[in-house]
ZAVEX-890452 format. One record per residue: x, y, z of N, C-alpha, C, O in turn; residue number from 1; residue in one letter. Coordinates in steps of 0.05 Angstrom, whole numbers, m for minus. Atoms other than C-alpha are relative to their C-alpha. Layout:
// residues N
REC	neast	nnorth	nup	caeast	canorth	caup	ceast	cnorth	cup	oeast	onorth	oup	nr	rest
REC	X	Y	Z	X	Y	Z	X	Y	Z	X	Y	Z	NUM	A
...
// end
This chain:
// residues 103
REC	neast	nnorth	nup	caeast	canorth	caup	ceast	cnorth	cup	oeast	onorth	oup	nr	rest
REC	m18	11	m20	6	m423	m805	m15	m9	25	m10	m30	36	1	M
REC	16	7	m24	m44	m422	m748	m15	m26	m5	m17	m43	12	2	F
REC	15	24	7	m86	m474	m784	18	m25	m1	11	m46	9	3	L
REC	m19	22	2	m25	m518	m798	8	m9	28	8	m33	34	4	T
REC	m8	7	m27	m2	m515	m725	m22	m14	14	m18	m34	29	5	L
REC	23	13	m13	m71	m532	m701	m5	m28	m10	m10	m46	6	6	T
REC	5	26	11	m79	m590	m748	22	m20	7	16	m44	12	7	L
REC	m22	18	m5	m11	m620	m736	4	m6	30	9	m29	37	8	L
REC	m6	4	m28	m4	m610	m662	m24	m9	16	m21	m20	38	9	R
REC	24	8	m14	m75	m623	m642	m3	14	27	m12	3	47	10	K
REC	3	m14	m25	m73	m569	m590	15	27	m2	28	33	m22	11	G
REC	m13	m27	m1	m48	m500	m571	23	m2	20	19	m11	42	12	I
REC	m23	2	m18	22	m496	m542	m2	20	23	m10	43	19	13	P
REC	0	m18	m23	28	m467	m472	m28	5	10	m46	m11	8	14	G
REC	26	m8	m11	m29	m431	m439	m19	6	m24	m11	19	m43	15	K
REC	18	m2	23	m90	m432	m484	m12	27	m4	m22	34	m26	16	Q
REC	14	m26	2	m116	m362	m468	19	24	m3	10	46	m8	17	W
REC	m19	m22	3	m51	m321	m472	22	m8	m19	26	m32	m24	18	I
REC	m22	5	18	7	m315	m520	m6	4	m29	m28	11	m37	19	G
REC	2	m4	29	19	m312	m594	m20	m19	m13	m36	m12	m30	20	K
REC	17	21	12	m17	m377	m611	m23	m8	19	m28	m31	24	21	Y
REC	22	5	m18	m75	m370	m563	m25	m8	m14	m29	m4	m38	22	R
REC	26	9	11	m144	m399	m572	m18	24	m1	m21	38	19	23	R
REC	18	m23	1	m192	m346	m597	m25	m4	17	m36	m26	19	24	P
REC	22	1	m18	m247	m329	m549	m26	1	m16	m29	15	m35	25	R
REC	26	0	14	m319	m344	m570	m16	24	9	m17	32	32	26	Q
REC	17	m23	m6	m366	m285	m575	m28	m11	7	m41	m25	m9	27	I
REC	26	10	m9	m429	m299	m535	m21	22	m4	m15	45	m11	28	T
REC	22	m19	4	m497	m265	m539	1	21	22	m8	44	18	29	W
REC	m2	m20	m21	m484	m231	m472	21	21	m7	17	45	m1	30	Q
REC	m20	m19	9	m421	m199	m500	m11	19	m21	m7	43	m19	31	M
REC	13	m17	21	m460	m174	m560	m20	20	13	m20	43	6	32	K
REC	19	m17	m13	m515	m147	m515	14	22	16	5	46	14	33	R
REC	m14	m20	m16	m466	m111	m469	13	21	m18	13	44	m12	34	N
REC	m12	m19	18	m430	m80	m528	m21	19	m12	m16	43	m14	35	T
REC	22	m16	10	m496	m56	m557	m9	21	21	m14	44	14	36	L
REC	8	m19	m21	m516	m25	m490	20	22	4	13	45	8	37	K
REC	m21	m20	m3	m449	10	m484	m1	20	m23	2	44	m18	38	Q
REC	1	m18	23	m455	38	m555	m24	19	2	m23	42	m5	39	L
REC	24	m17	m4	m526	63	m540	5	21	21	m3	44	18	40	E
REC	m6	m20	m21	m502	96	m476	19	22	m10	15	45	m4	41	R
REC	m18	m20	11	m445	130	m513	m15	19	m20	m10	43	m20	42	E
REC	15	m17	19	m493	154	m568	m18	20	15	m20	43	7	43	A
REC	16	m19	m16	m539	184	m515	17	22	13	9	45	13	44	E
REC	m18	m20	m11	m481	218	m481	9	21	m20	9	45	m15	45	S
REC	m7	m18	22	m458	247	m547	m23	19	m7	m18	42	m14	46	E
REC	23	m17	6	m528	272	m560	m3	22	20	m7	45	11	47	Y
REC	3	m20	m20	m532	309	m494	23	20	1	20	43	6	48	W
REC	m23	m17	0	m462	336	m499	0	20	m24	9	42	m22	49	I
REC	1	m17	24	m475	364	m569	m19	23	3	m18	42	m14	50	S
REC	19	m22	m3	m531	409	m543	6	15	27	m1	5	48	51	R
REC	m8	m13	m24	m503	460	m494	m24	12	15	m45	19	3	52	P
REC	22	m11	m17	m546	484	m435	0	30	m2	m22	42	m2	53	Y
REC	m2	m29	1	m521	556	m439	16	8	m25	32	m7	m36	54	M
REC	m16	m10	23	m495	598	m496	27	9	10	32	10	34	55	T
REC	m27	m9	m7	m423	623	m497	m1	25	16	14	29	36	56	Q
REC	2	m25	m14	m445	692	m474	m10	m4	29	m1	9	48	57	E
REC	10	6	m27	m485	664	m415	20	m14	17	22	m9	41	58	Q
REC	m19	15	m15	m430	618	m395	23	17	10	34	11	31	59	E
REC	m22	m17	m7	m377	672	m392	m5	15	26	m22	33	27	60	H
REC	2	m13	m25	m370	693	m319	m25	m5	16	m32	10	35	61	G
REC	25	5	m14	m435	661	m295	4	m9	29	m13	m5	45	62	H
REC	m4	11	m27	m403	631	m233	21	17	15	31	8	36	63	A
REC	m21	m16	m12	m355	687	m215	m7	8	29	9	7	47	64	A
REC	9	m9	m27	m396	712	m155	0	m24	19	10	m21	42	65	E
REC	0	24	m18	m406	642	m127	28	m9	7	33	m16	30	66	R
REC	m28	8	m6	m332	626	m134	13	20	19	29	11	36	67	R
REC	m11	m20	m19	m314	691	m99	m10	m5	28	6	m3	47	68	A
REC	11	6	m26	m360	674	m42	13	m25	13	21	m25	36	69	Q
REC	m13	25	m10	m330	604	m36	29	6	9	38	m4	29	70	N
REC	m27	m7	m7	m260	633	m36	2	15	26	20	11	42	71	W
REC	1	m14	m25	m278	681	20	m5	m18	23	7	m15	45	72	L
REC	5	19	m21	m306	624	61	25	m16	7	32	m21	30	73	K
REC	m25	16	m4	m242	583	51	21	17	14	34	8	32	74	I
REC	m19	m18	m11	m199	643	68	m6	5	30	12	5	46	75	K
REC	8	m5	m28	m238	658	132	5	m25	17	13	m23	40	76	E
REC	m5	25	m15	m234	585	153	30	m4	6	37	m13	27	77	A
REC	m29	2	m4	m158	586	144	9	20	21	26	14	38	78	N
REC	m8	m20	m20	m152	651	184	m10	m7	28	2	1	48	79	F
REC	11	8	m26	m195	622	240	19	m19	14	21	m18	39	80	A
REC	m19	19	m12	m142	568	252	27	13	5	44	0	17	81	N
REC	m26	m13	m2	m85	618	249	4	10	29	m14	22	39	82	F
REC	m4	m9	m28	m54	632	318	2	31	1	8	44	m18	83	P
REC	m2	m28	m4	m55	702	347	29	10	m3	48	m6	0	84	E
REC	m26	m12	2	4	749	336	13	1	28	m1	7	48	85	H
REC	m14	m2	m25	56	747	391	18	24	m1	34	27	m20	86	K
REC	m16	m24	m1	89	812	411	27	m7	14	29	m28	28	87	R
REC	m26	5	m13	161	818	435	m3	2	31	13	m11	45	88	I
REC	4	m2	m29	135	837	504	m9	m27	12	m3	m34	34	89	T
REC	8	27	m9	102	768	509	24	m18	2	25	m35	21	90	D
REC	m23	18	0	168	734	493	19	8	23	32	m10	35	91	H
REC	m20	m9	m20	209	777	542	m12	6	27	2	16	45	92	L
REC	13	m6	m25	158	782	599	13	m15	23	12	m5	46	93	S
REC	m12	16	m21	195	729	639	26	13	10	36	6	32	94	H
REC	m25	m13	m8	257	774	643	m5	22	21	13	29	36	95	L
REC	8	m21	m18	220	828	683	20	23	m1	31	30	20	96	R
REC	m20	m21	3	264	883	656	m8	26	11	9	44	15	97	I
REC	9	m25	m11	221	938	684	m1	0	31	m7	21	43	98	T
REC	3	3	m30	222	913	757	25	14	13	47	10	5	99	K
REC	m22	m14	m14	263	957	804	11	m17	23	m3	m35	33	100	N
REC	m12	15	m22	311	930	856	m11	9	27	m13	m7	45	101	W
REC	8	m11	m26	284	974	911	m27	m10	9	m32	m11	33	102	S
REC	27	8	m9	213	949	911	m2	m30	5	m24	m39	13	103	S
// end
């Protein structure tokens, strides 16, 4: 059908690069080179991923101390920004409830 449409109409209907009856894109040598480079990069990544740096036993809990230290730093930083506690005497000091009339 594609061949018949092309032979009879002498062209591609509508936009030539999009749609059902679009013109197929030519594969250039740059496209082939880029695809090969991408496949080689993926193969190298798979190679390195398939060989773990640490065993399962070494990996279990290896960063617990560092994570605890980081959590303490974050917690201390949050508490440093926290305002001081306000007592009820601070709120009611303007009332001067302990002041005597005689003095």
